[in-house]
C-alpha positions as a Markdown table, in Angstrom:
| # | Residue | x | y | z |
|---|---|---|---|---|
| 1 | Met | 0.0 | 0.2 | 0.0 |
| 2 | Ser | 1.0 | 3.3 | -0.6 |
| 3 | Ile | 0.1 | 7.3 | -0.1 |
| 4 | Asp | 1.0 | 10.3 | -2.3 |
| 5 | Phe | 2.3 | 11.9 | 0.9 |
| 6 | Arg | 2.8 | 15.8 | -0.7 |
| 7 | Gly | 4.6 | 15.0 | -3.4 |
| 8 | Lys | 6.4 | 11.3 | -2.2 |
| 9 | Ile | 5.4 | 7.8 | -2.2 |
| 10 | Val | 5.1 | 6.2 | 1.3 |
| 11 | Thr | 4.9 | 2.9 | 1.2 |
| 12 | Phe | 3.9 | 0.6 | 4.8 |
| 13 | Asp | 3.9 | -3.0 | 3.0 |
| 14 | Asn | 7.3 | -3.4 | 4.0 |
| 15 | Pro | 7.6 | -3.3 | 8.5 |
| 16 | Gly | 11.6 | -2.2 | 7.9 |
| 17 | Val | 12.8 | 1.2 | 7.1 |
| 18 | Arg | 10.8 | 3.1 | 4.6 |
| 19 | Arg | 12.5 | 5.1 | 2.4 |
| 20 | Ile | 10.7 | 8.3 | 0.8 |
| 21 | Leu | 10.5 | 8.1 | -2.5 |
| 22 | Pro | 9.7 | 11.4 | -5.4 |
| 23 | Val | 7.2 | 10.7 | -7.7 |
| 24 | Arg | 6.8 | 13.4 | -11.0 |
| 25 | Arg | 5.3 | 16.6 | -10.4 |
| 26 | Trp | 4.6 | 19.6 | -12.0 |
| 27 | Ala | 6.0 | 22.5 | -10.1 |
| 28 | Ala | 4.4 | 26.0 | -9.5 |
| 29 | Val | 5.1 | 28.1 | -12.6 |
| 30 | Ala | 7.4 | 30.6 | -10.7 |
| 31 | Gly | 9.1 | 27.5 | -8.6 |
| 32 | Val | 10.2 | 25.0 | -11.0 |
| 33 | Ala | 13.8 | 23.8 | -10.8 |
| 34 | Val | 15.4 | 23.3 | -14.1 |
| 35 | Leu | 18.4 | 20.6 | -14.4 |
| 36 | Leu | 21.2 | 20.9 | -17.7 |
| 37 | Ser | 19.2 | 18.4 | -19.4 |
| 38 | Leu | 15.3 | 19.8 | -19.5 |
| 39 | Ser | 13.9 | 22.5 | -20.7 |
| 40 | Gly | 11.6 | 24.2 | -17.7 |
| 41 | Cys | 9.5 | 27.1 | -16.8 |
| 42 | Gly | 9.4 | 30.0 | -14.7 |
| 43 | Gly | 8.3 | 33.5 | -14.2 |
| 44 | Asp | 9.0 | 37.5 | -13.4 |
| 45 | Lys | 7.3 | 39.9 | -11.9 |
| 46 | Ala | 4.8 | 41.3 | -14.1 |
| 47 | Asp | 3.8 | 44.5 | -14.1 |
| 48 | Ala | 0.3 | 43.3 | -14.3 |
| 49 | Gln | -1.7 | 40.3 | -13.3 |
| 50 | Pro | -4.1 | 39.0 | -16.6 |
| 51 | Val | -7.4 | 38.3 | -16.2 |
| 52 | Pro | -8.0 | 34.6 | -16.0 |
| 53 | Asp | -10.8 | 33.4 | -18.2 |
| 54 | Ser | -13.0 | 31.9 | -15.8 |
| 55 | Asn | -13.6 | 28.7 | -17.3 |
| 56 | Leu | -10.3 | 27.2 | -17.0 |
| 57 | Pro | -10.3 | 24.9 | -14.0 |
| 58 | Ser | -9.2 | 26.3 | -10.6 |
| 59 | Phe | -5.5 | 25.0 | -10.7 |
| 60 | Met | -4.9 | 27.2 | -14.1 |
| 61 | Ala | -6.6 | 29.9 | -13.3 |
| 62 | Gln | -4.3 | 29.9 | -9.8 |
| 63 | Gln | -1.0 | 30.4 | -11.5 |
| 64 | Thr | 0.9 | 33.6 | -11.4 |
| 65 | Glu | 4.0 | 35.6 | -12.3 |
| 66 | Lys | 5.0 | 36.0 | -9.5 |
| 67 | Glu | 8.2 | 35.4 | -8.2 |
| 68 | Pro | 7.9 | 33.1 | -4.8 |
| 69 | Lys | 9.6 | 33.7 | -1.5 |
| 70 | Gln | 10.6 | 32.5 | 1.5 |
| 71 | Asp | 7.5 | 33.8 | 3.4 |
| 72 | Asp | 5.2 | 32.9 | 0.4 |
| 73 | Val | 5.8 | 29.5 | 1.2 |
| 74 | Asp | 5.5 | 30.1 | 5.0 |
| 75 | Asn | 2.2 | 31.3 | 4.7 |
| 76 | Tyr | 1.3 | 28.9 | 2.4 |
| 77 | Tyr | 1.7 | 26.0 | 4.9 |
| 78 | Val | -1.0 | 27.9 | 7.4 |
| 79 | Lys | -3.4 | 28.1 | 5.0 |
| 80 | Tyr | -2.8 | 24.6 | 3.9 |
| 81 | Asn | -2.5 | 23.3 | 7.2 |
| 82 | Asp | -5.4 | 25.0 | 8.5 |
| 83 | Ile | -7.5 | 22.8 | 5.9 |
| 84 | Met | -6.1 | 19.9 | 6.0 |
| 85 | Lys | -6.4 | 19.5 | 9.7 |
| 86 | Thr | -10.4 | 20.6 | 9.6 |
| 87 | Cys | -11.0 | 17.9 | 6.5 |
| 88 | Met | -8.6 | 15.2 | 8.2 |
| 89 | Lys | -11.2 | 15.6 | 11.1 |
| 90 | Glu | -14.8 | 15.1 | 9.4 |
| 91 | Gln | -13.4 | 11.6 | 9.1 |
| 92 | Gly | -11.7 | 11.4 | 12.3 |
| 93 | Phe | -8.0 | 11.9 | 11.7 |
| 94 | Asp | -5.8 | 14.0 | 13.2 |
| 95 | Tyr | -3.4 | 15.8 | 11.0 |
| 96 | Arg | -0.5 | 17.3 | 12.7 |
| 97 | Asp | 0.9 | 21.1 | 10.9 |
| 98 | Tyr | 3.8 | 20.3 | 8.3 |
| 99 | Ile | 6.2 | 22.5 | 6.5 |
| 100 | Pro | 8.0 | 20.9 | 3.9 |
| 101 | Thr | 11.5 | 21.9 | 3.0 |
| 102 | Thr | 11.4 | 24.0 | 0.0 |
| 103 | Asp | 13.6 | 25.1 | -3.2 |
| 104 | Lys | 17.2 | 25.4 | -1.9 |
| 105 | Lys | 18.3 | 28.6 | -3.7 |
| 106 | Met | 15.2 | 30.6 | -2.6 |
| 107 | Ser | 15.0 | 30.2 | 0.8 |
| 108 | Leu | 19.1 | 30.9 | 1.1 |
| 109 | Gly | 18.2 | 34.1 | -1.2 |
| 110 | Leu | 21.6 | 33.4 | -3.5 |
| 111 | Ser | 21.5 | 34.0 | -7.2 |
| 112 | Asp | 22.4 | 31.4 | -9.5 |
| 113 | Glu | 25.9 | 32.5 | -9.9 |
| 114 | Gln | 26.6 | 32.6 | -5.9 |
| 115 | Phe | 24.7 | 29.0 | -5.7 |
| 116 | Ala | 26.6 | 27.1 | -7.8 |
| 117 | Gln | 29.8 | 28.8 | -6.2 |
| 118 | Gln | 29.3 | 27.8 | -3.1 |
| 119 | Tyr | 26.9 | 24.4 | -4.0 |
| 120 | Gly | 27.2 | 23.2 | -6.8 |
| 121 | Tyr | 23.5 | 22.2 | -8.2 |
| 122 | Gly | 22.4 | 21.1 | -4.4 |
| 123 | Ile | 23.1 | 17.1 | -5.2 |
| 124 | Ser | 25.3 | 16.3 | -3.2 |
| 125 | Thr | 26.6 | 19.6 | -1.2 |
| 126 | Leu | 23.5 | 19.9 | 0.2 |
| 127 | Ile | 21.9 | 16.6 | 1.5 |
| 128 | Asp | 20.8 | 17.4 | 5.2 |
| 129 | Tyr | 20.0 | 21.3 | 3.9 |
| 130 | Leu | 16.3 | 22.3 | 6.0 |
| 131 | Ala | 14.9 | 25.8 | 5.0 |
| 132 | Pro | 14.4 | 27.4 | 8.3 |
| 133 | Gly | 11.1 | 26.9 | 10.0 |
| 134 | Ser | 10.1 | 23.8 | 7.7 |
| 135 | Gln | 10.6 | 19.8 | 9.1 |
| 136 | Arg | 12.3 | 17.2 | 7.4 |
| 137 | Val | 9.8 | 14.6 | 8.1 |
| 138 | Asp | 6.1 | 14.7 | 7.6 |
| 139 | Pro | 5.1 | 13.9 | 10.8 |
| 140 | Asn | 1.8 | 12.3 | 9.8 |
| 141 | Ile | 3.8 | 9.6 | 7.8 |
| 142 | Thr | 5.0 | 8.5 | 11.3 |
| 143 | Ala | 1.6 | 8.7 | 12.6 |
| 144 | Val | -0.3 | 6.8 | 10.0 |
| 145 | Gln | 2.6 | 3.6 | 9.5 |
| 146 | Lys | 1.0 | 3.0 | 13.4 |
| 147 | Leu | -2.4 | 2.6 | 12.2 |
| 148 | Asp | -3.9 | -0.9 | 10.5 |
| 149 | Lys | -3.8 | -1.5 | 7.1 |
| 150 | Ala | -7.5 | -0.7 | 7.0 |
| 151 | Ala | -7.5 | 2.4 | 8.7 |
| 152 | Gln | -4.2 | 3.7 | 6.2 |
| 153 | Ala | -6.4 | 2.8 | 3.6 |
| 154 | Ser | -9.0 | 4.9 | 4.6 |
| 155 | Tyr | -6.4 | 7.5 | 6.0 |
| 156 | Gly | -5.4 | 7.7 | 2.5 |
| 157 | Lys | -8.3 | 8.1 | 0.5 |
| 158 | Gln | -8.5 | 11.2 | 2.8 |
| 159 | Phe | -5.6 | 12.2 | 3.2 |
| 160 | Asn | -6.3 | 12.6 | -0.8 |
| 161 | Glu | -9.2 | 14.4 | -1.0 |
| 162 | Cys | -8.6 | 17.1 | 1.5 |
| 163 | Gln | -5.1 | 17.5 | 0.1 |
| 164 | Gln | -7.3 | 18.6 | -3.3 |
| 165 | Arg | -9.7 | 20.7 | -1.4 |
| 166 | Ala | -6.6 | 22.5 | -0.5 |
| 167 | Gln | -5.2 | 22.9 | -4.1 |
| 168 | Asp | -8.8 | 23.6 | -5.4 |
| 169 | Lys | -8.5 | 26.3 | -2.2 |
| 170 | Ile | -6.0 | 28.3 | -1.9 |
| 171 | Gly | -3.9 | 27.1 | -5.0 |
| 172 | Pro | -0.1 | 25.3 | -5.7 |
| 173 | Pro | 2.5 | 25.5 | -3.2 |
| 174 | Pro | 4.7 | 28.7 | -4.1 |
| 175 | Ser | 7.2 | 27.0 | -4.5 |
| 176 | Gly | 7.1 | 23.5 | -6.3 |
| 177 | Gly | 5.3 | 20.8 | -5.3 |
| 178 | Ala | 3.2 | 17.8 | -5.6 |
| 179 | Ile | 0.2 | 18.9 | -7.6 |
| 180 | Lys | -3.3 | 16.8 | -8.6 |
| 181 | Met | -4.1 | 18.2 | -12.0 |
| 182 | Ser | -6.9 | 16.9 | -14.3 |
| 183 | Thr | -7.1 | 15.4 | -17.9 |
| 184 | Lys | -7.9 | 18.9 | -18.9 |
| 185 | Asp | -5.2 | 20.6 | -16.5 |
| 186 | Gln | -2.9 | 18.1 | -17.8 |
| 187 | Gln | -3.6 | 18.7 | -21.5 |
| 188 | Ala | -3.8 | 22.4 | -20.8 |
| 189 | Met | -0.6 | 22.5 | -19.5 |
| 190 | Asp | 1.3 | 20.5 | -22.2 |
| 191 | Gly | 0.0 | 22.9 | -24.6 |
| 192 | Val | 1.8 | 25.7 | -23.0 |
| 193 | Val | 5.0 | 23.5 | -22.8 |
| 194 | Ala | 4.6 | 22.3 | -26.7 |
| 195 | Arg | 3.9 | 25.3 | -27.2 |
| 196 | Thr | 7.6 | 27.3 | -25.7 |
| 197 | Asn | 9.5 | 24.4 | -27.1 |
| 198 | Thr | 8.4 | 25.3 | -30.6 |
| 199 | Asp | 9.1 | 28.6 | -30.2 |
| 200 | Gln | 11.8 | 30.3 | -32.0 |
| 201 | Arg | 13.3 | 32.5 | -29.5 |
| 202 | Val | 13.8 | 28.9 | -27.0 |
| 203 | Lys | 15.5 | 26.7 | -30.0 |
| 204 | Ala | 18.0 | 30.0 | -30.3 |
| 205 | Ala | 18.5 | 29.9 | -26.6 |
| 206 | Gln | 19.1 | 26.3 | -26.7 |
| 207 | Ala | 21.1 | 26.7 | -29.8 |
| 208 | Ala | 23.2 | 29.6 | -27.5 |
| 209 | Arg | 23.2 | 26.9 | -24.7 |
| 210 | Ser | 24.2 | 24.1 | -26.4 |
| 211 | Gln | 27.1 | 26.5 | -27.8 |
| 212 | Cys | 28.0 | 27.6 | -24.5 |
| 213 | Leu | 28.3 | 24.1 | -23.2 |
| 214 | Glu | 30.3 | 22.9 | -26.0 |
| 215 | Gly | 32.6 | 25.6 | -25.7 |
| 216 | Lys | 33.0 | 24.5 | -22.2 |
| 217 | Gly | 33.9 | 20.7 | -22.8 |
| 218 | Phe | 30.7 | 19.7 | -22.2 |
| 219 | Thr | 28.1 | 17.2 | -24.2 |
| 220 | Ala | 24.9 | 19.4 | -24.8 |
| 221 | Gly | 22.7 | 16.5 | -24.7 |
| 222 | Glu | 23.4 | 15.0 | -21.7 |
| 223 | Asp | 22.4 | 15.1 | -18.1 |
| 224 | Leu | 25.2 | 16.7 | -16.4 |
| 225 | Thr | 23.9 | 16.0 | -13.6 |
| 226 | Gln | 22.7 | 12.4 | -13.5 |
| 227 | Pro | 26.4 | 11.1 | -12.5 |
| 228 | Ile | 26.4 | 13.5 | -9.2 |
| 229 | Ser | 23.3 | 12.1 | -8.8 |
| 230 | Thr | 24.1 | 8.3 | -9.2 |
| 231 | Ala | 27.8 | 9.0 | -6.9 |
| 232 | Ala | 25.5 | 10.8 | -4.3 |
| 233 | Asp | 22.4 | 8.4 | -3.8 |
| 234 | Lys | 23.8 | 6.0 | -1.1 |
| 235 | Tyr | 24.7 | 8.7 | 0.9 |
| 236 | Val | 21.1 | 10.8 | 0.0 |
| 237 | Val | 19.5 | 6.9 | 0.9 |
| 238 | Lys | 21.6 | 6.5 | 4.4 |
| 239 | Phe | 20.9 | 9.9 | 5.4 |
| 240 | Glu | 16.8 | 9.1 | 4.7 |
| 241 | Asn | 17.3 | 6.2 | 6.5 |
| 242 | Lys | 18.4 | 7.6 | 9.5 |
| 243 | Ala | 16.1 | 10.6 | 9.7 |
| 244 | Ser | 13.4 | 8.1 | 9.1 |
| 245 | Glu | 14.4 | 5.5 | 12.0 |
| 246 | Met | 14.9 | 8.7 | 14.4 |
| 247 | Glu | 11.5 | 9.8 | 13.3 |
| 248 | Ala | 10.6 | 6.3 | 14.4 |
| 249 | Ala | 11.5 | 6.1 | 17.5 |
| 250 | Gly | 9.8 | 9.6 | 18.6 |
| 251 | Arg | 13.1 | 11.4 | 17.7 |
| 252 | Asn | 13.4 | 14.3 | 15.6 |
| 253 | Ser | 15.5 | 14.2 | 12.9 |
| 254 | Asp | 15.3 | 18.1 | 12.2 |
| 255 | Lys | 19.0 | 18.9 | 13.6 |
| 256 | Leu | 20.2 | 15.5 | 12.1 |
| 257 | Lys | 23.6 | 16.8 | 10.3 |
| 258 | Ile | 25.5 | 14.6 | 7.1 |
| 259 | Glu | 28.2 | 14.2 | 9.3 |
| 260 | Asp | 26.3 | 12.1 | 11.8 |
| 261 | Val | 25.6 | 9.6 | 9.6 |
| 262 | Leu | 28.7 | 9.1 | 7.1 |
| 263 | Thr | 31.9 | 7.5 | 8.5 |
| 264 | Ala | 35.1 | 9.7 | 7.8 |
| 265 | Asp | 35.8 | 7.4 | 4.7 |
| 266 | Glu | 32.1 | 8.1 | 3.3 |
| 267 | Met | 32.5 | 11.7 | 4.4 |
| 268 | Ala | 36.5 | 12.0 | 2.3 |
| 269 | Asp | 34.2 | 10.4 | -1.0 |
| 270 | Leu | 31.5 | 12.4 | -0.7 |
| 271 | Lys | 33.5 | 16.0 | -0.8 |
| 272 | Lys | 35.0 | 14.6 | -3.4 |
| 273 | Ile | 31.8 | 14.6 | -5.5 |
| 274 | Gln | 30.9 | 17.9 | -4.0 |
| 275 | Lys | 34.4 | 19.2 | -5.2 |
| 276 | Arg | 33.9 | 18.2 | -8.5 |
| 277 | Glu | 29.6 | 19.2 | -8.3 |
| 278 | Ile | 31.0 | 22.3 | -7.6 |
| 279 | Ala | 33.2 | 22.7 | -10.3 |
| 280 | Met | 31.2 | 21.2 | -13.0 |
| 281 | Ala | 28.7 | 24.0 | -11.9 |
| 282 | Ile | 30.5 | 27.4 | -12.3 |
| 283 | Glu | 31.3 | 25.8 | -15.6 |
| 284 | Thr | 27.9 | 25.1 | -16.9 |
| 285 | Ser | 25.8 | 27.9 | -14.7 |
| 286 | Pro | 26.4 | 31.1 | -17.5 |
| 287 | Cys | 25.3 | 28.8 | -19.9 |
| 288 | Gln | 22.1 | 27.6 | -18.5 |
| 289 | Ser | 20.8 | 30.5 | -16.3 |
| 290 | Ala | 20.9 | 32.4 | -20.0 |
| 291 | Tyr | 18.6 | 29.4 | -21.3 |
| 292 | Asp | 16.4 | 29.4 | -18.0 |
| 293 | Lys | 16.0 | 33.0 | -18.5 |
| 294 | Ala | 14.7 | 33.0 | -22.3 |
| 295 | Tyr | 12.9 | 29.6 | -21.2 |
| 296 | Lys | 10.9 | 31.5 | -18.9 |
| 297 | Lys | 10.3 | 34.2 | -20.2 |
| 298 | Val | 8.7 | 32.6 | -23.2 |
| 299 | Phe | 6.5 | 30.2 | -21.1 |
| 300 | Asn | 4.9 | 32.6 | -19.1 |
| 301 | Glu | 4.1 | 34.3 | -22.4 |
| 302 | Tyr | 1.9 | 31.2 | -23.6 |
| 303 | Leu | 0.8 | 30.8 | -19.9 |
| 304 | Gln | -0.8 | 34.6 | -19.9 |
| 305 | Lys | -2.2 | 34.2 | -23.0 |
| 306 | Leu | -4.0 | 30.4 | -22.3 |
| 307 | Leu | -5.3 | 32.5 | -18.7 |
| 308 | Arg | -6.8 | 34.8 | -20.9 |
| 309 | Gly | -8.3 | 33.0 | -23.2 |
| 310 | Glu | -6.2 | 33.6 | -26.3 |
| 311 | Lys | -5.6 | 31.2 | -28.8 |
């Protein structure tokens, strides 16, 4: 059995330590993190917001060009948690407040260049990072694991219904997160992405990005972050499992650091991975940043047309 907790699948079939696995997510338009092998979408602040087409589903109508700040995330989850507590209580379940860690670069308040210089892509360098005010583990996961299978199934059904209610009322998380979309929503967003990807301005930016990367000795078409992710994954798993163990034992893991989990030899290896990651990010960040800005601008043009009901 599994339940989708804010964009993570948690399985309850195995009584041992459970790893929380990420699932596909659509990030809020202003909060998408763009990997080097992917095109992304985002938004710069606009002078005026468009008037949404009233026929669009609530998710689409609630999109905004406003760049999210940490305060926006904190305020969102105050509302989200209130809705979830009220909704879950309708079926006799308790819901505990939870603020997940958010976009690392946003919460650190760093520019693309600053982030690359200090943390690379944030893959191996920020394994234990937790945004101020957020929690490492959703306390509701620990609570539901103590229920029998029938109660877990009932809880999961109600949780998903309440999560949908919250999204319908206040929209998706401002910094990105798991979003439940109807087929109509999905098709609308896919259409925006398709139009953006075929726009000549984006193609020109992509060509410039490729030329920039190849000039630095990289292959533009490959996922440049995958080798880093693969190398660091065993340490990410070990850290997450330790955090899960602590929470299952009733101990808060928010202050857990990677140094507390890895051996001296593992830390030495991780530092080598981090060094490679930062060096690569410093080299590739200028190429990627220029492309990201161009993509965000074009994506938002098509999104705003959709919101205004234009073809």
